[in-house]
N, C-alpha and C positions, 0 to 999 in steps of 0.2 A: 264794422262800425267803429270799434275802438282800435287804437294802434296796438301792434304786437309789443307787449311790455312785460318784462320779467321782474318779479320782486322776490327777494330772499333776504333773510336776516340771521344773525347769530346773537345769542346771549353773550355778554362779556365775561368770559371765564378766565381771561388772562392770556398769556402766551399760548400759541397753538402748537400742536404736534403733528406728526406725519399722518395720523389718522384723520385729522381735519383736512389735511391737504388732499388725500386720496378720496375722502368721502364727500367733500363739499367744494373746496376751492378749485380743484381741477375742472369741475363742472362749471363753476362760475366763469372761469377763464374762457371756456369754450362758448358759453352763452353770450358773453359780452361781444363776441365777434359776429353774432347773428341777430341780436335783438337790442332794443332799448332796455337797459338794465338798471335797477335800483337795488343796492345792497346796503342794509342798515344794521347798526348796532342796536339790539333790542334791550336797552338799558332799563326801561320800565318793566319789561318782562323779568329781568333779573331780580327786581324787588319783590316779585310774587313769592320767591323762596328765600331771598336774602334781605327781607325788609328790616331785619334786626342787625345787619352788618353792612350798611350802605357804603362804608368807607373803602371797601375793597373794589367797588365798581369803577371808580374813576381810573385808577392805574390799570386795571384789567382792560378797560375800554381802549386806552391808547396803545397798549401792548398788542392787542388784537388787531387794531387797524394797521399797525406797522407790519404785522404778519401777513395781512391781506395783500398789502402793497409788495411785500417781499416775494410772495408767491406768484405775483404776476397780475393781480387785479389792477386794471388800468383806469385811473380817474378821468382820462380823456375819453373813455368809452362807456364808463358806468358812473352813476351818481352814488357817491358814498356819503352817508349821513347818520346822525344820531336820532333815534326815535323820539327822545325827549325834547329835541329842538324843533319838532314839528307839532305844535299844539293841536292841529286838526285831527291827529290820531286820537287824542283824548276826547275831542268834541264829538267825533263820529262814534267812538266807543260808547259815550253817554247816550247819544240819540238811539243807537242800535239797541242799547239795553232796555229802552222803553218798550220795544216791540218783540223782544226775544223771550219765548216761553222758558220758564225756569227748568222744566223737564229736559229741554234740549241741552242745557249745560250739564245737567247731572248725568246724562247718558254718555258724555264724551269718554271714551275708553280710558284715557290717561288720568282722568280725575281721581278715581279711587285707587288706581294702580300707583300713582305717585304718592298719594297719602300713605299707602301701605309701605312703600319703599323708603320714603324720607321720614322715618319715625322720629328723628331727632328734631324735626321742625313742627311747629303748630301751623298746619295748613288749612285749618278750618276758618279761612278768611274769605271775604267777598272777592278780594282781588284774585285769589287762587281759583275760586269757582269761575270767575269771569274771564280768566286769561285766554281761553279759546275765542271769546268774543273780541278781545283786544287784538288777537291775531287776525281775526276777520277784518277788523277796522284797518289794520296795517295794510292789508291787501286791497280792500275795496276803496280806500281813500285815493289810491293811484290808478284805479280802474285797470289793475294788472290782470291780464288774461292768461298769463302763464306763470305757474308757481312750481319750482323744482322741489320735490319732497321725496323722502324715502317711504317705504311701505308703512312704517310705524306712524307717519304723519298724515297719511291719506285720509283718515277719518276727520282730521281737523279741516282739511280742505273741503271735504264734502259738507261739513258743517257750515263753512263759509258760503258755499254754493246755495245752501238752503236759506241762509240769512239774506243773501242777495235776492233770491226769488221772492222771499216774503216781503222785503222792502219794496221791490218793484211792483209787486201786486198791491200793496197797501197805498203806495204814494205815487204810482205811475199813472193814475186815472185823472189826467188833466181834463178840465171842462171841454166838452165837445170832442173828446178823443176819437170816437167812432167816425164822426164826420171828417175830422182832420186826416185820419188814416185813409179813408176812402178817397179823399182829394189827393193824397200823396200817391196812392196806387195809380191814379189816372196820369200822373206825371211820368210814369214809367213808359208810357206809350202802349198802344193797344195790344201788341203781341206779348210784351213782357208783363203787362198788367194781367192778361189772361193766364200766363204761366205762373205768376206769383199766386194768384187766387187758387189755381189748381193745386199747387204744391201746399199751400196753406190748408186747404181742405183735406188733402191726403194725410197731412201730419195730424191735424186736429181730430179727424174722424177715424183714422186708422192707426194713428201712432207711428206713422212711417218716418223713421229717423233719417233715412236717405233723402226724403222729400224736404225735411227740415234743413239738412246740410246744403242741398241744392238751392233752396230758397235763400239761405244766408249768403251763399256765393253770388247769387244773382244780385242781391242788394249791395254787397261789397263792391261789385264792379260798376255800380251806377255813379256816374260823374255829375249828373244833372240834378241830383237831390241834395238839399241842404242837410246839415247835421240833424236838425229837429225832425225833419221828415223821415230820415233814415232810422232814427231812434223809435219813432212811432211805428214804422213798418216792421222793425225787429220785434217790438213788443206785441204788435197785432198778430204777427206770425205765430207766436207761441200762446196766444189767447190772453195775454196780459195787457198792460198799458205801456206807456212810454218807458223805454229802458234807461233808467237813471244810473244804476250801478251795473258794472260788468261782471258777469259770472265767470270766475277763473277756471281754467283747465289745468289739470294735473300734468306736470312734467316729471314723470317718475325717473329718479336718478338710478344709475346703474348700482346694483348692490355691491358695495365695496367695504368688506369687513377687514379693516387693517389690523393685523395681529399685533399684540404687544410683545415685549421681549420674552415673556413667559408663556406665550401661546394663547393667552386669553385676549379678548378685545382690548386694543390699546386705549388706556384710560388713565387719567391722573389719579383716580381713586385706587387703581391697582398698582400704582407706582411702577409702571412698565412701559413708559413712553420714551420716544426720541423726539425732542423738541424740533420745531420747524427750523429754528436758527441755532441749534445747539452747537457748541464748540466741537470742531472736528476730532480733537483728541478724546473728548468725552464720548463721541459717537463710536470711535474705534474701540474704546474700552468696553462700552456697553455690549457691542456686538460680539467681541471676542469672548466675553464672559457669559454670553447667552447659554441657557441650558440646552442640551441636545438629547438625543435618544438615550433614556436612562439605562437601557440594556447595553449600550456600547461603553463599556468600562475602560477597555484597553484600546490602544491604537489599532491593534490587529483584529479587533472584534468587528464583524460586519454590522452595519446599522440599518435602520428602517426609516427612511425619510418621512413616511406618512405620520409618524408619531413625534417628529422633531419640529420644534418651533422655528428653527432656522429654515426649514423647507418652506414654511408658509411665507417667509420673506422672499424666497426664490420665486414663488408663484407670482409675486407682484413685480419683482425687480429684474428677474433674469430672463434671457431669451431662451428659445427652445434648445439651442446647442449647449448652453450652460446647464440647463436643467437636466439634460440627458447625461452630461458629464457628472453631475452630482448624484443622480440616481445610480449610475453604473459604479462610480467610485465609492460611494457610501455602502451600497449593498455588498460590494466585493472587498471592502476594507482597503481599496487601492489608495484612497485619500483619507486624511484625518479631518477632524472637525474644524481645526484652524484653517486648513486648506479650503474647506467648504465655505467658510465665512469670508475669506479674503475678497472674492469678487463682489460680494454684497457690500462690504465696506466701501469699496471703490465706487460702486454704482450709486449708493446713497449719498456719499460725499459729493459726487458729481451732480446729483440732483439738487443738493443744498447749496452748492457754490454760487449759482446766480442769485439765490435768495439772500445770501449774506451780502452779496455785492449790491443788490437793489436796496436792501435795508440800511446799508451804511450811511447813506446821505440823510435818511430820515432820523436815524439815531443821532447823528451829529448835528442836525438842525431840526428840532421838533416843530419849529414854526411852519415848515413845509407841510407836515401832516395836518396841523391845525388849519392852515389855509385850504387844503383839499376838503376837509370836513366842513369848513365855513361855506365854501362854494357849493358843496353838495347839499347842505341844509337849506341854503337859499333856493336852489333849484327845486328841491323836494317840497318846500313850502309853497312855491308857485303852483306846482302841479296839484298839490292837495287842496289849495284854496279854490282852484277851478272846480274841483269836484264838490267842495262844500257849498259853493254858490248854488249849484244845481240842487243839492240836497236840501238846503234851507228853503229854497223856492218851492220844492216839491212838498215839503212838510208844512209850509206856510209860515216860516219864520223870517220872512224878508220884509216885514211890515215896519221895521224901525229904520 
């Protein structure tokens, strides 16, 4: 019923590092080849924890967008925009808040977890409590049916699915819905009408998920139904009303824990990062001075790659032949730590070279970046307004 559409966003934390590239951006670059994609700067979300220092958000925002473009996110394939430039996010957030049980927000796993971790911030605010609902509005406003998340964010997406179902249940009961759904079934033709009804009964009476999927595929393939009838039949299939909002599916991203220079997770807070567009001489220096196996004091001492932070980089950047060379050379002391680091330096610099090249024109002419974002914001606003028209109509706010 709804187009295959991917939505994902990032808080503006400033210039990105290789952890962001391997954890998120490489996935975005693959997705933009397959789906209609919207990637946004979550600047309102940044205010939930940085409401007392908003001055850092603007610079961080533009630096981050240049990093996206440098990494290979293509504005001709994906819509890039700022959350704060699409007012419909806030409108839907407000409307959803009217029907969201308070207990649903309080049980989101990250709510208390973040309060305990970020002890230097007063997070006892309405905005922080409600940020999972703002995330839901971000997704639902575009009727995005595919959202790439890691395991830690899966509960947020399940929360969005619950909000979507609740909204459709409350506001999808248009007058005469049952009669209109029955009329739409007849338009399928006798054979397909019978099949649809059988599949609907199997799902509703027996909870047969395969019947639900088969019925959805049947409806997707119908060319003779208008959008309104399709929405009714999708809703009728699941025992609800007209499908106004689209329930998103999880696109679990590959677990990619990019190690930092000290072996911990790469993070600015640990001061162990390599920037996405870091100067090559700085990259060389950082890798050459990386800590290695603490038991390998002298060049002639055999080492253990399993306890060496450098080996974690080899697992990401090196091929099987190089890894075998490292394992054998390190454990037998045939190679020194500088020898081990040399192929990593070359591989990382080779990965970053096209990023520097792509970024150069945006650094030299910031107007190019601003134009990309302005165009993306315009497109995002158009898509969001299409959804809001249906939402206002469903709720009964189209009387003015």
